[in-house]
C-alpha positions as CSV (number, residue, x, y, z in Angstrom):
1,M,-36.2,-63.3,-11.3
2,L,-33.6,-65.7,-8.9
3,V,-35.6,-65.2,-5.9
4,E,-38.9,-66.5,-7.5
5,I,-36.7,-69.6,-9.2
6,C,-35.3,-70.2,-5.8
7,R,-39.0,-70.1,-4.2
8,M,-40.4,-72.3,-6.9
9,Y,-37.9,-75.3,-6.5
10,G,-37.6,-74.6,-2.7
11,V,-33.8,-74.2,-2.8
12,S,-31.2,-71.4,-1.6
13,A,-30.0,-69.0,-4.1
14,D,-26.3,-70.1,-2.9
15,F,-27.1,-73.6,-4.0
16,L,-28.7,-73.0,-7.1
17,L,-25.8,-70.5,-8.4
18,G,-23.3,-73.5,-7.2
19,L,-21.8,-71.4,-4.1
20,S,-22.5,-74.0,-1.8
21,D,-23.2,-77.8,-1.9
22,E,-25.4,-77.8,0.7
23,D,-28.8,-76.2,0.6
24,P,-29.9,-75.0,4.1
25,D,-33.6,-74.4,3.1
26,F,-33.8,-78.0,1.9
27,D,-32.2,-79.3,5.3
28,R,-34.4,-77.1,7.2
29,H,-37.5,-78.2,5.3
30,Q,-36.7,-81.9,5.8
31,R,-36.1,-81.5,9.6
32,Q,-39.5,-79.7,9.8
33,E,-41.3,-82.3,7.6
34,A,-40.0,-85.0,10.2
35,L,-42.4,-83.2,12.8
36,R,-45.9,-84.2,13.2
37,P,-48.4,-81.6,12.5
38,D,-49.1,-80.8,16.3
39,E,-45.2,-80.5,16.7
40,Q,-44.8,-78.1,13.8
41,A,-47.6,-76.0,15.6
42,E,-45.5,-76.1,18.8
43,V,-42.5,-75.3,17.2
44,R,-43.9,-72.0,15.4
45,A,-45.7,-71.1,18.7
46,Y,-42.6,-71.4,20.4
47,T,-40.8,-69.3,17.8
48,K,-43.5,-66.4,18.2
49,Y,-43.0,-66.4,22.2
50,L,-38.8,-66.0,21.7
51,I,-39.6,-63.0,19.2
52,W,-42.2,-61.7,21.4
53,K,-39.7,-62.2,24.6
54,R,-36.9,-60.5,22.7
55,T,-39.0,-57.3,21.8
56,H,-40.2,-57.0,25.3
57,Q,-37.1,-57.4,27.5
58,T,-36.4,-54.4,29.6
59,K,-32.9,-52.9,28.7
60,K,-30.6,-53.5,31.1
C-alpha cells in the first residue's frame, strides 16, 4: 500500500514517513523536467548505453 501511495504522489517512502526532509525522487524529477524532450531522450539513451557497457565489459 505504501508503494502505491508513493507512486500516486510521486514521493519517496522516506519522505512520506518523515525519515527525510528532502525527497530525492522529487529532486530528480525536477531536474529531468528542466530538460527539453530531446535532451531527456539523450539522457535515456546514454543511460541505456552505460548499462549495456557495464554488462558487456570483459573481466580483467
